[in-house]
N, C-alpha and C positions, 0 to 999 in steps of 0.2 A: 595743850594738845591733849590734854590726858580727860578733859574738857566732851573733846571730839570724839574720843574712843566711848567714854559713857555714852554720847547719843546716839551715835552708830548702834550700837546693841540696843537702846530703846527702839531704836525704829524696826525692831520687828515683832514692837509691840502694836494691834490693831487696833487704827482709831475708828471708832464706829457713832455713826452723828444721830442721835435719838431723833426720828421723824414720824414717830405714831401716834403722837397726841391726835385730842379732839380739838383743841385750839378751841373751846369754849367761852375764854373772856374775850376773845379777838373775835369772834363773830364767822371766821373763815379758817380754811388750813393755810397755817403760817409758811408751811414749808413748800408752798408754790406760789408764796409772793415771789413777785418778779422785781426786780431791783434795777437789771438793764433790762435786757428783752431775756435774761436768762432769770432761774429763782432765787431764791438764798440757801436753798438744799444745794443746789448746782458751784455759790459761791465759797459755803461752806465746805463741800466736798475738794474742789480746786484747792482751796488753801493747808486742807491737811496732804494733801498731794505734796508740796511739798514739805511736809516734815515726817509723813510715815510713807510705808513701801506699800502698805493694804490700807485701804477706807472703804469700810464699807456704811453703807445706811441699813436704821433697823424702823421698817414700818409693816402696818397691817396688810398693805397693798404697794404695789409698785406706780405711784400716780408721779412721777418726775418724767421732767423735760430733756433725759439727758439718759446715757446708758452707764450703767456704774453697779456693784455688787449690791443685793440687798439681802438681810436677814430677815427673815417673814418671824414678826410678831403673831405670834395666834394663841394669845391670850384673849377671851373675849371681855376682859374687865382692862380700861385705861388705865392703868398703871406702870409707870414708869419704873417703880423700883422693883415689880416681877421682871418685866422687859430686862434688867437691869444683874437679878438674877442669876437670870439661863445665859446671857451673856458671859458671866464671870464663868459658869459654868462650861459652856460652851470652849472659850477660850482661855482661862484660867488668871489673863492678866488681859486687861483691857484700858484701852484713852478714851472718855466718854464726854461729847459733846452734845448739848442740845442745839437742836440748830435755829432753835429762836435764842441764839447768845451768839452774835454777830462781830461785835467789836472785840473778841477776843484776838490778840494778835500772836503773830507767830512767835515770837520771841516770850511772848508771855506760856503760849503751849511747852515749848522747849524749856522754859523754868519746872511747869508742873512735873516734864519729865524728869530733868532732872533732881528735883527733891520728891520724885515718886511718889506724889499726895495729889490732893483734890486742894479744889479752893471755894465751892459754888454748888448748889446742887446739882447732884450729874454734870460735874466736869471736872474731869480727872485721871486720875488712875486708880481703877478697882484690880485687886485679886481676890483669889481663893482663900485667902487670910479675913477677908470682910463678908464671906457670905454669912457666915454662923452671925456675924452683928445685926447684918440687914434682914435675915430670919427673925431675928427678934425683937426688929423695930415694928412687922408685919405681926408677929401675934401679940403685941402689946399696941395693935393701932395706930401706930405711928408707921406711915406712908414714905417719912422720908429718907435719903441714904445718908441721914448725918450719922454719923457712926463712932463718934471719939476719934476721928484719924485727924493726925496733926494735919493741919490746911496753911496755907501760905497766902498774904496780901497781896494785891494785883491793886491796877488803878481802879476804883469804880466805876468807871467810864465804862472798860470793858465786859464789866461785866450784866450789863442792861440786858435785861429780858426784853423780849416784844412781846407782853400779856395784852397790849391793848392797840387799839387803833390809833389810838393818840402817841401813844410809844412811838410807835410805827413813823408817823410822819415827822416827829419829831424830829428822829433819831435819822431819816433813811439816807438824807446826804451823807453822816459820818461814816455811815454805814459803805455808800458807795466810793467814799474816799480808803476808807478800809483796805476793803479791795482788792483798790486799784494798786495797792501799796504793797498787796499782799501776793501780788503777780510778778511785782520787781522786787520783792523780798532776796537782802542776801545776808549768807549770814554774817552777825558783828565779832571778828576775829582779833 
């Protein structure tokens, strides 16, 4: 019962899908990839709505096939760490997820919330206490969000990044199954 109260409290944290990248390794905009008749971003958005009251998309422009609140990334550079810093400054505490990490389960998202931590580049909870370390990374020409924060391990497959078309083709069916499961997800009580 105490865990449920904690999750309800954490539910006030906004979730933000990072979907403003160039997708240069992939060759086309990953956020608009179609899995069913809807985009990868749409499916991430719907999955996160199962956990969070407020879900946003961070992008340089509105390029999506559905209506959702967008936080426009006004940076000229395509550096997710700068976007992350701006989002933390705006909200003070956030849950972030890259659009191209589609196999993360709702169960694992809740595990990240429970432990108030991260597990993967740009996946997990960041807050205002992380700003100093993120800014120091930039000063050191390190554009990684790795800041020495305690991380937790999740199943390796859940952390697959769709950086190349070969990965998309390999995991496309698993991603579809994952999204179908998240539609019918029930809490493990």
